[in-house]
C-alpha positions as CSV (number, residue, x, y, z in Angstrom):
1,M,10.1,24.5,16.4
2,K,12.0,20.3,16.6
3,I,9.2,18.2,16.5
4,E,10.8,14.3,16.8
5,L,8.5,10.8,17.6
6,L,10.7,8.2,18.6
7,S,9.9,4.7,18.8
8,F,10.7,1.2,18.3
9,D,10.0,-1.7,15.6
10,G,6.9,-3.7,16.6
11,C,5.6,-0.7,18.6
12,P,1.9,-0.7,17.7
13,N,1.2,3.0,19.3
14,H,3.6,4.8,17.0
15,E,1.1,4.4,14.0
16,R,-1.4,5.4,15.8
17,L,0.3,8.6,17.1
18,L,1.6,9.3,14.0
19,E,-2.1,9.8,12.5
20,R,-3.0,11.8,15.0
21,L,0.0,14.4,15.1
22,P,-1.3,16.3,11.7
23,R,-4.8,16.9,13.5
24,L,-2.7,18.4,16.5
25,L,-0.5,20.1,14.7
26,A,-2.7,21.9,11.8
27,G,-5.2,22.9,15.2
28,A,-2.0,24.3,16.8
29,G,-1.0,26.1,13.6
30,V,1.9,24.8,13.7
31,T,3.7,23.4,10.5
32,V,6.9,21.8,11.4
33,P,7.6,18.2,10.1
34,V,7.1,15.4,11.9
35,T,11.0,13.3,12.3
36,V,10.4,10.2,12.9
37,R,13.3,8.5,14.8
38,T,13.4,4.7,15.6
39,I,15.7,3.3,18.3
40,A,17.6,0.3,17.2
41,D,18.8,-1.4,20.9
42,A,18.8,-1.5,24.5
43,E,22.3,1.0,23.9
44,A,20.8,3.6,21.8
45,A,17.8,3.7,24.1
46,E,20.0,4.6,26.3
47,H,22.1,7.3,25.0
48,A,19.0,8.7,23.4
49,R,17.2,9.0,26.7
50,F,14.1,7.2,25.0
51,L,11.6,6.0,27.8
52,G,9.7,3.8,25.8
53,S,7.7,3.7,22.5
54,P,5.6,6.1,21.3
55,S,7.7,9.3,22.9
56,L,7.2,12.9,21.4
57,R,9.5,15.2,21.8
58,I,9.1,18.9,21.4
59,D,12.6,20.9,21.2
60,G,14.0,17.9,22.8
61,R,12.0,18.5,25.6
62,D,9.4,15.2,26.3
63,V,6.1,16.2,26.0
64,E,5.5,14.1,29.5
65,P,5.7,16.8,31.9
66,D,7.5,14.6,34.6
67,S,8.9,12.8,32.6
68,A,13.3,14.7,33.5
69,R,12.9,13.1,36.3
70,R,12.2,9.3,35.3
71,T,15.4,6.7,34.5
72,D,13.5,4.0,33.0
73,Y,15.3,3.9,29.6
74,G,14.9,1.0,27.6
75,L,12.9,-0.8,24.3
76,K,9.6,-1.2,25.5
77,C,6.2,0.1,25.3
78,R,5.3,2.9,26.8
79,I,2.5,3.5,29.1
80,Y,1.3,6.7,30.3
81,H,0.0,7.9,33.9
82,T,-3.0,10.4,32.4
83,A,-6.0,12.0,34.3
84,A,-8.1,9.9,32.5
85,G,-6.7,6.9,33.2
86,I,-3.5,4.7,31.7
87,S,-3.0,4.9,27.8
88,G,-0.6,3.8,25.2
89,L,-0.5,7.0,24.1
90,P,0.3,11.0,25.1
91,P,-2.8,12.9,25.8
92,D,-3.5,16.0,23.5
93,E,-3.5,18.3,26.4
94,W,0.2,17.4,26.4
95,I,0.7,17.8,23.2
96,L,-0.6,20.6,22.7
97,A,1.4,21.8,25.6
98,A,4.7,21.4,24.2
99,L,3.7,23.2,21.0
100,D,2.9,26.3,23.3
101,R,6.0,26.0,25.2
102,G,7.9,25.5,21.9
103,R,5.9,28.6,20.2
104,A,7.2,30.6,23.2
105,G,10.7,29.8,22.8
């Protein structure tokens, strides 16, 4: 399993997600390290299919369930539309579901 956190310099939310991940990973029994990847510019954002910061991917797949349909790549703070409302972070249940898919192979 590969876990990757994508962000750009200056995003306030990627630090909050990075602080929350160890608890979620430990609770899920996952011991894989998180790779932090900085997206430097608009060209890199397009190439990486970067939907904004922070973006969390498990085995190359974004944790947002509908992310595969999106094409709004760029250097921006990411907004997540969740059942609880709008947030700058993905909800724990999306992360845990993505981890479960990663373990299932």
